[in-house]
N, CA, C and O atoms as a printed pandas DataFrame, in Angstrom:
     atom_number atom_name residue_name chain_id  residue_number  x_coord  y_coord  z_coord
0              1         N          MET        A               1    0.726   -1.161   -0.008
1              2        CA          MET        A               1   -0.042   -0.015   -0.026
2              3         C          MET        A               1    0.832    1.146   -0.095
3              4         O          MET        A               1    1.929    1.067    0.458
4              5         N          ALA        A               2    0.503    2.190   -0.687
5              6        CA          ALA        A               2    1.275    3.532   -0.937
6              7         C          ALA        A               2    0.370    4.530   -1.196
7              8         O          ALA        A               2   -0.539    4.318   -1.999
8              9         N          TYR        A               3    0.504    5.815   -0.518
9             10        CA          TYR        A               3   -0.160    6.955   -0.713
10            11         C          TYR        A               3    0.867    8.084   -1.237
11            12         O          TYR        A               3    1.900    8.361   -0.626
12            13         N          ASP        A               4    0.510    8.638   -2.310
13            14        CA          ASP        A               4    1.233    9.779   -2.805
14            15         C          ASP        A               4    0.545   11.049   -2.507
15            16         O          ASP        A               4   -0.634   11.141   -2.849
16            17         N          PRO        A               5    1.101   12.011   -1.934
17            18        CA          PRO        A               5    0.424   13.294   -1.574
18            19         C          PRO        A               5   -0.002   14.052   -2.840
19            20         O          PRO        A               5   -1.017   14.748   -2.879
20            21         N          GLU        A               6    0.802   13.880   -3.831
21            22        CA          GLU        A               6    0.437   14.581   -4.992
22            23         C          GLU        A               6   -0.755   14.014   -5.780
23            24         O          GLU        A               6   -1.506   14.719   -6.454
24            25         N          PHE        A               7   -0.868   12.640   -5.637
25            26        CA          PHE        A               7   -2.221   12.118   -5.986
26            27         C          PHE        A               7   -3.147   12.500   -5.208
27            28         O          PHE        A               7   -4.169   12.785   -5.832
28            29         N          GLY        A               8   -3.235   12.648   -3.937
29            30        CA          GLY        A               8   -4.099   13.249   -2.977
30            31         C          GLY        A               8   -4.703   14.608   -3.340
31            32         O          GLY        A               8   -5.899   14.901   -3.311
32            33         N          ALA        A               9   -3.569   15.465   -3.722
33            34        CA          ALA        A               9   -4.012   16.900   -4.205
34            35         C          ALA        A               9   -4.924   16.858   -5.393
35            36         O          ALA        A               9   -5.917   17.581   -5.473
36            37         N          TRP        A              10   -4.510   15.853   -6.468
37            38        CA          TRP        A              10   -5.380   15.684   -7.576
38            39         C          TRP        A              10   -6.841   15.201   -7.131
39            40         O          TRP        A              10   -7.849   15.623   -7.696
40            41         N          VAL        A              11   -6.876   14.337   -6.135
41            42        CA          VAL        A              11   -8.219   13.680   -5.724
42            43         C          VAL        A              11   -9.135   14.853   -5.153
43            44         O          VAL        A              11  -10.347   14.882   -5.363
44            45         N          ARG        A              12   -8.487   15.772   -4.449
45            46        CA          ARG        A              12   -8.941   16.922   -3.846
46            47         C          ARG        A              12   -9.686   17.818   -5.082
47            48         O          ARG        A              12  -10.841   18.243   -5.060
48            49         N          GLU        A              13   -8.905   17.943   -5.925
49            50        CA          GLU        A              13   -9.445   18.814   -7.005
50            51         C          GLU        A              13  -10.390   18.068   -7.858
51            52         O          GLU        A              13  -11.329   18.722   -8.311
52            53         N          HIS        A              14  -10.313   16.836   -8.155
53            54        CA          HIS        A              14  -11.157   15.938   -8.741
54            55         C          HIS        A              14  -12.664   15.931   -8.045
55            56         O          HIS        A              14  -13.690   15.943   -8.726
56            57         N          PHE        A              15  -12.657   15.914   -6.860
57            58        CA          PHE        A              15  -13.823   15.802   -5.974
58            59         C          PHE        A              15  -14.364   17.194   -5.457
59            60         O          PHE        A              15  -15.268   17.293   -4.627
60            61         N          ALA        A              16  -13.736   18.207   -6.016
61            62        CA          ALA        A              16  -14.186   19.670   -5.543
62            63         C          ALA        A              16  -15.712   19.764   -5.385
63            64         O          ALA        A              16  -16.224   20.298   -4.402
64            65         N          GLY        A              17  -16.450   19.197   -6.441
65            66        CA          GLY        A              17  -17.846   19.520   -6.463
66            67         C          GLY        A              17  -18.580   18.794   -5.213
67            68         O          GLY        A              17  -19.736   19.078   -4.897
68            69         N          LEU        A              18  -17.927   17.991   -4.647
69            70        CA          LEU        A              18  -18.471   17.278   -3.518
70            71         C          LEU        A              18  -18.560   18.225   -2.281
71            72         O          LEU        A              18  -19.418   18.009   -1.425
72            73         N          GLY        A              19  -17.713   19.245   -2.173
73            74        CA          GLY        A              19  -17.470   19.892   -0.981
74            75         C          GLY        A              19  -16.173   19.621   -0.259
75            76         O          GLY        A              19  -15.337   18.845   -0.724
76            77         N          PRO        A              20  -16.035   20.165    0.705
77            78        CA          PRO        A              20  -14.720   19.953    1.662
78            79         C          PRO        A              20  -14.497   18.334    1.885
79            80         O          PRO        A              20  -15.409   17.580    2.223
80            81         N          ILE        A              21  -13.269   17.961    1.665
81            82        CA          ILE        A              21  -12.907   16.650    1.923
82            83         C          ILE        A              21  -11.548   16.697    2.651
83            84         O          ILE        A              21  -10.799   17.668    2.548
84            85         N          GLU        A              22  -11.263   15.611    3.390
85            86        CA          GLU        A              22  -10.229   15.552    4.268
86            87         C          GLU        A              22   -9.409   14.261    3.886
87            88         O          GLU        A              22  -10.018   13.213    3.672
88            89         N          ILE        A              23   -8.104   14.318    3.800
89            90        CA          ILE        A              23   -7.423   13.094    3.460
90            91         C          ILE        A              23   -6.391   12.820    4.480
91            92         O          ILE        A              23   -5.527   13.639    4.795
92            93         N          LYS        A              24   -6.505   11.722    4.949
93            94        CA          LYS        A              24   -5.576   11.294    6.251
94            95         C          LYS        A              24   -4.867    9.921    5.858
95            96         O          LYS        A              24   -5.477    8.906    5.521
96            97         N          PRO        A              25   -3.438   10.051    5.958
97            98        CA          PRO        A              25   -2.646    8.858    5.608
98            99         C          PRO        A              25   -2.903    7.727    6.762
99           100         O          PRO        A              25   -3.023    7.968    7.963
100          101         N          MET        A              26   -2.954    6.591    6.211
101          102        CA          MET        A              26   -3.091    5.536    7.235
102          103         C          MET        A              26   -2.494    4.329    6.730
103          104         O          MET        A              26   -2.782    4.011    5.576
104          105         N          PHE        A              27   -1.793    3.675    7.326
105          106        CA          PHE        A              27   -1.205    2.244    7.053
106          107         C          PHE        A              27   -0.505    2.343    5.755
107          108         O          PHE        A              27   -0.496    1.368    5.003
108          109         N          GLY        A              28    0.098    3.478    5.427
109          110        CA          GLY        A              28    0.685    3.580    3.950
110          111         C          GLY        A              28   -0.256    3.954    2.845
111          112         O          GLY        A              28    0.263    4.304    1.785
112          113         N          ALA        A              29   -1.541    3.934    2.932
113          114        CA          ALA        A              29   -2.514    4.297    2.228
114          115         C          ALA        A              29   -3.170    5.724    2.735
115          116         O          ALA        A              29   -2.608    6.429    3.574
116          117         N          ALA        A              30   -4.233    6.007    2.216
117          118        CA          ALA        A              30   -5.028    7.021    2.952
118          119         C          ALA        A              30   -6.575    6.892    2.893
119          120         O          ALA        A              30   -7.185    6.241    2.045
120          121         N          SER        A              31   -7.098    7.568    3.863
121          122        CA          SER        A              31   -8.604    7.649    4.033
122          123         C          SER        A              31   -9.113    9.035    3.498
123          124         O          SER        A              31   -8.514   10.084    3.738
124          125         N          VAL        A              32  -10.239    8.960    2.770
125          126        CA          VAL        A              32  -10.722   10.243    2.229
126          127         C          VAL        A              32  -12.120   10.467    3.022
127          128         O          VAL        A              32  -12.999    9.619    2.868
128          129         N          TYR        A              33  -12.352   11.591    3.870
129          130        CA          TYR        A              33  -13.424   11.955    4.592
130          131         C          TYR        A              33  -14.178   12.910    4.042
131          132         O          TYR        A              33  -13.588   13.720    3.326
132          133         N          ALA        A              34  -15.535   13.044    4.217
133          134        CA          ALA        A              34  -16.305   14.050    4.081
134          135         C          ALA        A              34  -17.524   13.876    5.233
135          136         O          ALA        A              34  -18.180   12.863    5.478
136          137         N          ASP        A              35  -17.592   15.021    5.768
137          138        CA          ASP        A              35  -18.752   15.148    6.842
138          139         C          ASP        A              35  -18.166   14.142    7.966
139          140         O          ASP        A              35  -18.985   13.484    8.607
140          141         N          GLY        A              36  -16.952   14.010    8.202
141          142        CA          GLY        A              36  -16.281   13.067    9.375
142          143         C          GLY        A              36  -16.525   11.439    9.018
143          144         O          GLY        A              36  -16.343   10.544    9.843
144          145         N          LEU        A              37  -16.978   11.223    7.616
145          146        CA          LEU        A              37  -16.953    9.803    7.401
146          147         C          LEU        A              37  -16.129    9.342    6.205
147          148         O          LEU        A              37  -16.018    9.978    5.157
148          149         N          ILE        A              38  -15.574    8.191    6.470
149          150        CA          ILE        A              38  -14.648    7.622    5.456
150          151         C          ILE        A              38  -15.545    7.195    4.170
151          152         O          ILE        A              38  -16.424    6.337    4.253
152          153         N          PHE        A              39  -15.217    7.912    2.934
153          154        CA          PHE        A              39  -16.116    7.223    1.917
154          155         C          PHE        A              39  -15.185    6.710    0.774
155          156         O          PHE        A              39  -15.619    6.257   -0.286
156          157         N          ALA        A              40  -13.825    6.830    1.100
157          158        CA          ALA        A              40  -13.016    6.460   -0.107
158          159         C          ALA        A              40  -11.476    6.120    0.591
159          160         O          ALA        A              40  -11.094    6.646    1.637
160          161         N          LEU        A              41  -10.803    5.288   -0.080
161          162        CA          LEU        A              41   -9.368    5.080    0.184
162          163         C          LEU        A              41   -8.664    5.363   -1.124
163          164         O          LEU        A              41   -9.149    5.181   -2.241
164          165         N          LEU        A              42   -7.562    5.792   -0.871
165          166        CA          LEU        A              42   -6.411    6.091   -1.810
166          167         C          LEU        A              42   -5.243    5.185   -1.610
167          168         O          LEU        A              42   -4.694    5.173   -0.509
168          169         N          ASP        A              43   -4.779    4.361   -2.660
169          170        CA          ASP        A              43   -3.751    3.390   -2.554
170          171         C          ASP        A              43   -3.234    3.222   -3.918
171          172         O          ASP        A              43   -3.927    2.886   -4.878
172          173         N          ASP        A              44   -1.829    3.505   -3.952
173          174        CA          ASP        A              44   -1.117    3.161   -5.260
174          175         C          ASP        A              44   -1.764    3.774   -6.575
175          176         O          ASP        A              44   -1.822    3.194   -7.659
176          177         N          GLY        A              45   -2.182    4.892   -6.328
177          178        CA          GLY        A              45   -2.737    5.621   -7.444
178          179         C          GLY        A              45   -4.276    5.209   -7.810
179          180         O          GLY        A              45   -4.795    5.725   -8.800
180          181         N          VAL        A              46   -4.852    4.470   -7.173
181          182        CA          VAL        A              46   -6.301    3.996   -7.271
182          183         C          VAL        A              46   -7.248    4.640   -6.136
183          184         O          VAL        A              46   -7.011    4.668   -4.929
184          185         N          ILE        A              47   -8.347    5.138   -6.790
185          186        CA          ILE        A              47   -9.490    5.664   -5.708
186          187         C          ILE        A              47  -10.415    4.487   -5.514
187          188         O          ILE        A              47  -11.043    3.961   -6.432
188          189         N          TRP        A              48  -10.454    4.100   -4.199
189          190        CA          TRP        A              48  -11.555    2.926   -3.875
190          191         C          TRP        A              48  -12.610    3.596   -3.131
191          192         O          TRP        A              48  -12.436    4.344   -2.169
192          193         N          MET        A              49  -13.713    3.268   -3.656
193          194        CA          MET        A              49  -15.100    3.952   -3.342
194          195         C          MET        A              49  -15.683    2.976   -2.186
195          196         O          MET        A              49  -15.506    1.769   -2.346
196          197         N          LYS        A              50  -16.299    3.385   -1.146
197          198        CA          LYS        A              50  -17.019    2.675   -0.353
198          199         C          LYS        A              50  -18.334    2.171   -0.882
199          200         O          LYS        A              50  -19.045    2.976   -1.484
200          201         N          ALA        A              51  -18.752    0.878   -0.720
201          202        CA          ALA        A              51  -19.699    0.382   -1.264
202          203         C          ALA        A              51  -20.629   -0.499   -0.326
203          204         O          ALA        A              51  -20.162   -1.201    0.571
204          205         N          ASP        A              52  -21.986   -0.404   -0.607
205          206        CA          ASP        A              52  -22.767   -1.391    0.092
206          207         C          ASP        A              52  -23.829   -2.086   -0.849
207          208         O          ASP        A              52  -23.687   -2.108   -2.072
208          209         N          GLU        A              53  -24.923   -2.663   -0.179
209          210        CA          GLU        A              53  -25.836   -3.189   -1.062
210          211         C          GLU        A              53  -26.720   -2.259   -2.084
211          212         O          GLU        A              53  -27.403   -2.688   -3.013
212          213         N          HIS        A              54  -26.557   -0.925   -1.711
213          214        CA          HIS        A              54  -27.317    0.081   -2.666
214          215         C          HIS        A              54  -26.480    0.443   -3.840
215          216         O          HIS        A              54  -27.071    0.731   -4.881
216          217         N          ASN        A              55  -24.990    0.470   -3.806
217          218        CA          ASN        A              55  -24.313    0.876   -4.865
218          219         C          ASN        A              55  -23.375   -0.041   -5.440
219          220         O          ASN        A              55  -22.945    0.205   -6.566
220          221         N          ARG        A              56  -22.977   -1.121   -4.789
221          222        CA          ARG        A              56  -22.095   -2.146   -5.299
222          223         C          ARG        A              56  -22.372   -2.582   -6.616
223          224         O          ARG        A              56  -21.480   -2.552   -7.464
224          225         N          ALA        A              57  -23.625   -3.025   -6.907
225          226        CA          ALA        A              57  -23.851   -3.604   -8.143
226          227         C          ALA        A              57  -23.773   -2.594   -9.267
227          228         O          ALA        A              57  -23.490   -3.020  -10.387
228          229         N          ALA        A              58  -23.991   -1.313   -9.094
229          230        CA          ALA        A              58  -23.711   -0.191  -10.103
230          231         C          ALA        A              58  -22.254   -0.323  -10.427
231          232         O          ALA        A              58  -21.838   -0.447  -11.579
232          233         N          LEU        A              59  -21.469   -0.288   -9.317
233          234        CA          LEU        A              59  -20.024   -0.096   -9.462
234          235         C          LEU        A              59  -19.598   -1.353  -10.258
235          236         O          LEU        A              59  -18.957   -1.256  -11.305
236          237         N          GLU        A              60  -19.937   -2.414   -9.781
237          238        CA          GLU        A              60  -19.611   -3.830  -10.549
238          239         C          GLU        A              60  -19.799   -3.633  -11.997
239          240         O          GLU        A              60  -18.942   -3.879  -12.846
240          241         N          ALA        A              61  -20.930   -3.191  -12.210
241          242        CA          ALA        A              61  -21.592   -3.183  -13.942
242          243         C          ALA        A              61  -20.659   -2.302  -14.605
243          244         O          ALA        A              61  -20.510   -2.460  -15.817
244          245         N          THR        A              62  -19.929   -1.292  -13.938
245          246        CA          THR        A              62  -18.946   -0.415  -14.784
246          247         C          THR        A              62  -17.566   -1.107  -14.914
247          248         O          THR        A              62  -16.588   -0.564  -15.429
248          249         N          GLY        A              63  -17.581   -2.276  -14.431
249          250        CA          GLY        A              63  -16.200   -3.070  -14.586
250          251         C          GLY        A              63  -15.187   -2.717  -13.274
251          252         O          GLY        A              63  -14.056   -3.197  -13.201
252          253         N          ALA        A              64  -15.687   -1.914  -12.364
253          254        CA          ALA        A              64  -14.887   -1.551  -11.136
254          255         C          ALA        A              64  -14.576   -2.938  -10.537
255          256         O          ALA        A              64  -15.215   -3.963  -10.778
256          257         N          ARG        A              65  -13.443   -2.824   -9.675
257          258        CA          ARG        A              65  -13.019   -4.138   -9.006
258          259         C          ARG        A              65  -13.065   -3.874   -7.579
259          260         O          ARG        A              65  -12.985   -2.732   -7.127
260          261         N          GLN        A              66  -13.196   -4.935   -6.851
261          262        CA          GLN        A              66  -13.204   -4.905   -5.413
262          263         C          GLN        A              66  -11.779   -4.979   -4.850
263          264         O          GLN        A              66  -10.873   -5.645   -5.350
264          265         N          ILE        A              67  -11.695   -4.270   -3.828
265          266        CA          ILE        A              67  -10.210   -4.243   -3.088
266          267         C          ILE        A              67   -9.978   -5.589   -2.351
267          268         O          ILE        A              67  -10.855   -5.899   -1.544
268          269         N          THR        A              68   -9.076   -6.317   -2.484
269          270        CA          THR        A              68   -8.817   -7.510   -1.747
270          271         C          THR        A              68   -7.292   -7.389   -1.245
271          272         O          THR        A              68   -6.417   -6.643   -1.684
272          273         N          TYR        A              69   -7.213   -8.435   -0.088
273          274        CA          TYR        A              69   -5.744   -8.516    0.387
274          275         C          TYR        A              69   -5.800  -10.011    0.757
275          276         O          TYR        A              69   -6.752  -10.791    0.741
276          277         N          ALA        A              70   -4.465  -10.191    1.108
277          278        CA          ALA        A              70   -4.153  -11.761    1.561
278          279         C          ALA        A              70   -4.047  -11.555    3.127
279          280         O          ALA        A              70   -3.350  -10.642    3.570
280          281         N          SER        A              71   -4.689  -12.345    3.895
281          282        CA          SER        A              71   -4.631  -12.368    5.282
282          283         C          SER        A              71   -3.380  -12.994    5.738
283          284         O          SER        A              71   -2.665  -13.505    4.877
284          285         N          LYS        A              72   -3.033  -13.025    6.910
285          286        CA          LYS        A              72   -1.855  -13.837    7.397
286          287         C          LYS        A              72   -1.922  -15.245    7.264
287          288         O          LYS        A              72   -0.896  -15.921    7.199
288          289         N          ASP        A              73   -3.055  -15.732    7.218
289          290        CA          ASP        A              73   -3.155  -17.225    7.082
290          291         C          ASP        A              73   -3.359  -17.577    5.441
291          292         O          ASP        A              73   -3.630  -18.721    5.074
292          293         N          GLY        A              74   -3.219  -16.613    4.640
293          294        CA          GLY        A              74   -3.456  -16.827    3.188
294          295         C          GLY        A              74   -4.579  -16.667    2.600
295          296         O          GLY        A              74   -4.626  -16.739    1.372
296          297         N          LYS        A              75   -5.670  -16.427    3.325
297          298        CA          LYS        A              75   -6.966  -16.248    2.779
298          299         C          LYS        A              75   -7.178  -14.896    1.949
299          300         O          LYS        A              75   -6.567  -13.881    2.281
300          301         N          VAL        A              76   -7.987  -14.904    0.950
301          302        CA          VAL        A              76   -8.187  -13.735    0.302
302          303         C          VAL        A              76   -9.447  -13.117    0.970
303          304         O          VAL        A              76  -10.553  -13.655    0.997
304          305         N          MET        A              77   -9.080  -11.742    1.578
305          306        CA          MET        A              77  -10.273  -11.072    2.218
306          307         C          MET        A              77  -10.565   -9.870    1.233
307          308         O          MET        A              77   -9.700   -9.297    0.570
308          309         N          ALA        A              78  -11.856   -9.589    1.239
309          310        CA          ALA        A              78  -12.316   -8.376    0.616
310          311         C          ALA        A              78  -12.879   -7.361    1.422
311          312         O          ALA        A              78  -13.515   -7.626    2.442
312          313         N          MET        A              79  -12.664   -6.145    0.993
313          314        CA          MET        A              79  -13.105   -4.928    1.798
314          315         C          MET        A              79  -14.310   -4.331    0.986
315          316         O          MET        A              79  -14.385   -4.524   -0.227
316          317         N          PRO        A              80  -15.230   -3.619    1.655
317          318        CA          PRO        A              80  -16.306   -2.957    0.873
318          319         C          PRO        A              80  -15.939   -1.780    0.188
319          320         O          PRO        A              80  -16.566   -0.744    0.411
320          321         N          TYR        A              81  -14.979   -1.804   -0.640
321          322        CA          TYR        A              81  -14.487   -0.703   -1.561
322          323         C          TYR        A              81  -14.162   -1.189   -2.928
323          324         O          TYR        A              81  -13.476   -2.192   -3.127
324          325         N          TRP        A              82  -14.675   -0.449   -3.863
325          326        CA          TRP        A              82  -14.498   -0.692   -5.346
326          327         C          TRP        A              82  -13.818    0.351   -5.987
327          328         O          TRP        A              82  -13.958    1.503   -5.577
328          329         N          SER        A              83  -13.159    0.113   -6.861
329          330        CA          SER        A              83  -12.254    1.089   -7.882
330          331         C          SER        A              83  -13.299    2.061   -8.283
331          332         O          SER        A              83  -14.485    1.769   -8.434
332          333         N          LEU        A              84  -12.756    3.285   -8.451
333          334        CA          LEU        A              84  -13.692    4.399   -9.123
334          335         C          LEU        A              84  -13.744    3.865  -10.573
335          336         O          LEU        A              84  -12.737    3.329  -11.035
336          337         N          PRO        A              85  -14.802    3.976  -11.268
337          338        CA          PRO        A              85  -15.100    3.568  -12.678
338          339         C          PRO        A              85  -14.011    4.322  -13.529
339          340         O          PRO        A              85  -13.745    5.500  -13.289
340          341         N          ASP        A              86  -13.454    3.685  -14.427
341          342        CA          ASP        A              86  -12.519    4.330  -15.304
342          343         C          ASP        A              86  -13.007    5.627  -15.807
343          344         O          ASP        A              86  -12.280    6.617  -15.727
344          345         N          SER        A              87  -14.297    5.698  -16.366
345          346        CA          SER        A              87  -14.887    6.828  -17.012
346          347         C          SER        A              87  -14.815    7.899  -16.172
347          348         O          SER        A              87  -14.589    8.998  -16.677
348          349         N          ALA        A              88  -14.992    7.786  -14.744
349          350        CA          ALA        A              88  -15.151    8.722  -13.722
350          351         C          ALA        A              88  -13.767    9.445  -13.448
351          352         O          ALA        A              88  -13.705   10.609  -13.052
352          353         N          VAL        A              89  -12.719    8.688  -13.685
353          354        CA          VAL        A              89  -11.316    9.138  -13.638
354          355         C          VAL        A              89  -11.010   10.356  -14.531
355          356         O          VAL        A              89  -10.225   11.262  -14.252
356          357         N          ASP        A              90  -11.721   10.242  -15.600
357          358        CA          ASP        A              90  -11.515   11.333  -16.663
358          359         C          ASP        A              90  -12.707   12.563  -16.441
359          360         O          ASP        A              90  -12.602   13.658  -16.993
360          361         N          ASP        A              91  -13.709   12.244  -15.656
361          362        CA          ASP        A              91  -14.811   13.173  -15.653
362          363         C          ASP        A              91  -15.158   13.419  -14.277
363          364         O          ASP        A              91  -15.725   12.595  -13.560
364          365         N          PRO        A              92  -14.771   14.676  -13.896
365          366        CA          PRO        A              92  -15.053   15.063  -12.231
366          367         C          PRO        A              92  -16.393   14.821  -11.919
367          368         O          PRO        A              92  -16.742   14.175  -10.932
368          369         N          ASP        A              93  -17.272   15.401  -12.863
369          370        CA          ASP        A              93  -18.794   15.430  -12.530
370          371         C          ASP        A              93  -19.340   14.020  -12.249
371          372         O          ASP        A              93  -20.225   13.877  -11.406
372          373         N          GLU        A              94  -18.845   12.985  -12.922
373          374        CA          GLU        A              94  -19.164   11.598  -12.594
374          375         C          GLU        A              94  -18.384   11.133  -11.269
375          376         O          GLU        A              94  -18.913   10.434  -10.405
376          377         N          ALA        A              95  -17.254   11.537  -11.222
377          378        CA          ALA        A              95  -16.509   11.140   -9.927
378          379         C          ALA        A              95  -17.280   11.651   -8.743
379          380         O          ALA        A              95  -17.394   10.958   -7.733
380          381         N          VAL        A              96  -17.799   12.823   -8.841
381          382        CA          VAL        A              96  -18.450   13.452   -7.543
382          383         C          VAL        A              96  -19.673   12.739   -7.440
383          384         O          VAL        A              96  -20.106   12.509   -6.311
384          385         N          GLU        A              97  -20.392   12.293   -8.589
385          386        CA          GLU        A              97  -21.646   11.509   -8.344
386          387         C          GLU        A              97  -21.465   10.084   -7.582
387          388         O          GLU        A              97  -22.218    9.601   -6.737
388          389         N          TRP        A              98  -20.257    9.539   -8.111
389          390        CA          TRP        A              98  -19.948    8.263   -7.350
390          391         C          TRP        A              98  -19.572    8.470   -5.853
391          392         O          TRP        A              98  -19.928    7.664   -4.993
392          393         N          ALA        A              99  -18.800    9.643   -5.560
393          394        CA          ALA        A              99  -18.452    9.917   -4.366
394          395         C          ALA        A              99  -19.751   10.145   -3.413
395          396         O          ALA        A              99  -19.829    9.662   -2.284
396          397         N          ARG        A             100  -20.684   10.884   -3.972
397          398        CA          ARG        A             100  -21.956   11.004   -3.232
398          399         C          ARG        A             100  -22.582    9.672   -2.841
399          400         O          ARG        A             100  -23.109    9.555   -1.735
400          401         N          GLN        A             101  -22.545    8.739   -3.646
401          402        CA          GLN        A             101  -23.224    7.411   -3.542
402          403         C          GLN        A             101  -22.385    6.842   -2.459
403          404         O          GLN        A             101  -22.981    6.327   -1.513
404          405         N          SER        A             102  -21.099    6.859   -2.459
405          406        CA          SER        A             102  -20.109    6.254   -1.524
406          407         C          SER        A             102  -20.279    7.034   -0.099
407          408         O          SER        A             102  -20.133    6.400    0.946
408          409         N          LEU        A             103  -20.530    8.156   -0.087
409          410        CA          LEU        A             103  -20.780    8.884    1.148
410          411         C          LEU        A             103  -22.099    8.530    1.750
411          412         O          LEU        A             103  -22.248    8.408    2.965
412          413         N          GLU        A             104  -23.106    8.359    0.827
413          414        CA          GLU        A             104  -24.319    7.776    1.447
414          415         C          GLU        A             104  -24.138    6.351    2.073
415          416         O          GLU        A             104  -24.643    6.033    3.149
416          417         N          ALA        A             105  -23.450    5.610    1.379
417          418        CA          ALA        A             105  -23.104    4.232    1.883
418          419         C          ALA        A             105  -22.463    4.338    3.183
419          420         O          ALA        A             105  -22.763    3.532    4.064
420          421         N          ALA        A             106  -21.543    5.327    3.403
421          422        CA          ALA        A             106  -20.800    5.522    4.717
422          423         C          ALA        A             106  -21.946    5.936    5.768
423          424         O          ALA        A             106  -22.022    5.423    6.884
424          425         N          ARG        A             107  -22.749    6.829    5.334
425          426        CA          ARG        A             107  -23.836    7.292    6.337
426          427         C          ARG        A             107  -24.727    6.100    6.728
427          428         O          ARG        A             107  -25.115    5.973    7.889
428          429         N          ARG        A             108  -25.031    5.277    5.815
429          430        CA          ARG        A             108  -25.882    4.229    6.066
430          431         C          ARG        A             108  -25.183    3.285    7.148
431          432         O          ARG        A             108  -25.813    2.820    8.098
432          433         N          LYS        A             109  -23.908    3.057    6.937
433          434        CA          LYS        A             109  -23.170    2.109    7.715
434          435         C          LYS        A             109  -22.945    2.753    9.126
435          436         O          LYS        A             109  -22.878    1.995   10.094
436          437         N          ALA        A             110  -22.826    4.087    9.298
437          438        CA          ALA        A             110  -22.703    4.791   10.503
438          439         C          ALA        A             110  -23.939    4.884   11.347
439          440         O          ALA        A             110  -23.902    5.051   12.566
440          441         N          ALA        A             111  -24.904    4.783   10.724
441          442        CA          ALA        A             111  -26.416    4.697   11.178
442          443         C          ALA        A             111  -26.535    3.266   11.915
443          444         O          ALA        A             111  -27.187    3.092   12.945
444          445         N          LEU        A             112  -26.011    2.549   11.425
445          446        CA          LEU        A             112  -26.218    1.061   12.153
446          447         C          LEU        A             112  -25.319    0.991   13.312
447          448         O          LEU        A             112  -25.765    0.206   14.149
448          449         N          LYS        A             113  -24.298    1.492   13.627
449          450        CA          LYS        A             113  -23.449    1.505   14.744
450          451         C          LYS        A             113  -24.379    1.876   15.964
451          452         O          LYS        A             113  -25.325    2.663   15.995
452          453         N          LYS        A             114  -23.819    1.050   17.008
453          454        CA          LYS        A             114  -24.265    1.566   18.279
454          455         C          LYS        A             114  -23.595    2.588   18.982
455          456         O          LYS        A             114  -22.377    2.414   18.947
456          457         N          PRO        A             115  -23.981    3.698   19.675
457          458        CA          PRO        A             115  -23.188    4.630   20.456
458          459         C          PRO        A             115  -22.331    4.125   21.122
459          460         O          PRO        A             115  -22.568    2.982   21.515
460          461         N          ARG        A             116  -21.180    4.683   21.461
461          462        CA          ARG        A             116  -20.140    4.197   22.420
462          463         C          ARG        A             116  -20.645    4.687   23.655
463          464         O          ARG        A             116  -21.206    5.782   23.692
464          465         N          LYS        A             117  -20.483    3.890   24.810
465          466        CA          LYS        A             117  -20.472    4.178   26.139
466          467         C          LYS        A             117  -19.420    4.990   26.836
467          468         O          LYS        A             117  -18.268    4.612   26.624
468          469         N          ARG        A             118  -19.549    5.842   27.482
469          470        CA          ARG        A             118  -18.528    6.801   28.052
470          471         C          ARG        A             118  -18.176    6.351   29.431
471          472         O          ARG        A             118  -17.356    6.983   30.097
């Protein structure tokens, strides 16, 4: 996993129509936040969009691929993130639409979490 700050600057510009976003490096990659929620990951020059049962099929239909990794025991694990469709890499308006869908997926997931006890 690798995050390039120059790529992060390009992502900020590409997603400008979404409103303010924050990019935070983590584990060699980076998380992309809007409204305090992670809606995308950046790794090795790829934008990975959060997906759930509401937007996963649409991402898959574009040819997007799901992020996977090998666990310590050799099993292939999948994360709920799909690559930004190729057509959206060249089209900021389309990219922002995918970002909105991914942010909605993040909101749905956050709504399911139980509040933490203090």
